[in-house]
N, C-alpha and C positions, 0 to 999 in steps of 0.2 A: 419466436418469441422469447429466444434467449438471450441474444441480441441486447433488444430495451431493459432487463433483468439486468445485464451485467455496465448496461452505460449508466444506469442509475445508483447500481451500487462504484462505480468505479465515481459519481460525482456525488453521493454521498460521503466518501474517504476526504475528496480534495475539498469540501466545504466543512473537514474538521479539521484537516492539517490548517491547509492556508491560513487561520485566525490566528494561529497561535505561532506560528515565523513570520507570521507580519507588524506583532505588536514588538514595539521598539523596547529594550531595557531602559530600567527603573534609573534613574538617576537620584546621588547619593552623596553628600557631604559630611564630613567629622572633622571636629577637633579635638586634639589631644595634646599633653604636657611629651616634651623627648627634652630627656636629662642626656647632657654629653660633659660629663666633671672632669673631660683630658684636652685641654684644649691642645692643638699642635700647633705653632707658628710655620711649624717647616712646612708646611701647606702650601703657603705663600709660593712656592717654586716650582707647583705641576703647570700652576696654569689657569684655565679654568676648570679645570678637575682636583678642584680643592679639597674636597671631603675624602679623598686619596690618599692622604700624608702618610707620613712617615708610624705615628704614633699609633698604636691597637684604636680600631672604629669602635663605636657602637654598633648596634643588629638594627637594619635597616628598617622598617614602617614597608613590609609588602601589604600589595592592593592588587588587589583581583578585579579591572577593566572588565566588563560588560560584552560592549560592544566600541563600534566607533563611535565618535565626537569627541566633545573637547572637557579636558582635565586643568585644573587651576591648581596649584600648589604654592602656599608660602607658610613661610615662617617671621613668627612678631614676641614683640614681649622680652626682649634681651637686649644689654646693656654688652656693647664694644661688636667684634666682628664673627659675622655670623656667617655660613655657604652652605647653598643646597645643592642638592647633585641628586637626579633619578639615574636608573639605569632598567636595563629588560631582564628577563626571568634567565639567560644570559652570563648575567652584566653585563653589556657593554650600554656607557655612557650616552645619555639621547637626550639629555638636559640638567642647564648647571642654570645657578644665577648665584650673582656675588658683585653687590655695589662695595665699594670700601665704607665701611657704620655704620651702616643707612639702621632704620628705626625696623626695617622689614624687608624682606627678600621673597618674592614670588614669580612664578615664569605660569603662561600657558602655555598647554603643548596639547597636538592636534593627534589623533592615536586612528592609525586606520582597520584597525583590527582588536577583535579584542585578549586580551593581552595580564598579563601581570608583572606589575610596573616593581621597581625597589625604590620606598623614596629614605634619603640619606643627606640629615639637617648634619651641620656641623659646625662646634665653637673654635677656628681660628685661634681670637683672643680672645674671649667676652665672659657673661655670667653662664653659671652651667644649666639653665633651661631655658625655654622657646616656648611658644604655643603656636603647633603645629595643625595647618586645617591644608584639606583635600577634598574635591567636588569634581564629582562626573556628571555632565551633561549629554547624555546623546542627543546624536548631531550624523546625518549620514552624508559621507564628506562626497 
């Protein structure tokens, strides 16, 4: 008689735990103004990692990505030349975007796990403000 009771308890625990684990992380999007008042044209010498130039950098925008999925990042609303760099929590560059003097810089990344990323827009030779937009959408990869 004890065995059916133990099985019933185990089934009840699984019923409570399984739905919580199965729910995908919620997506989000955010827009903010990013200010970089120190244009750094020396960064052109660095190739695609322009935002690691010689002048002091602004602090990156740190975003916690809750799970696997798609991250989209864009900067716009500036004149001149800006670039975009994304690194992981350890500071390793994982994505960059730079086209010669466009109206916007954008990129899309597929992330395989939950993690913190650092988004660093940078002013190479342009106006001091840019609009930064980023979003996360859950997608099983």
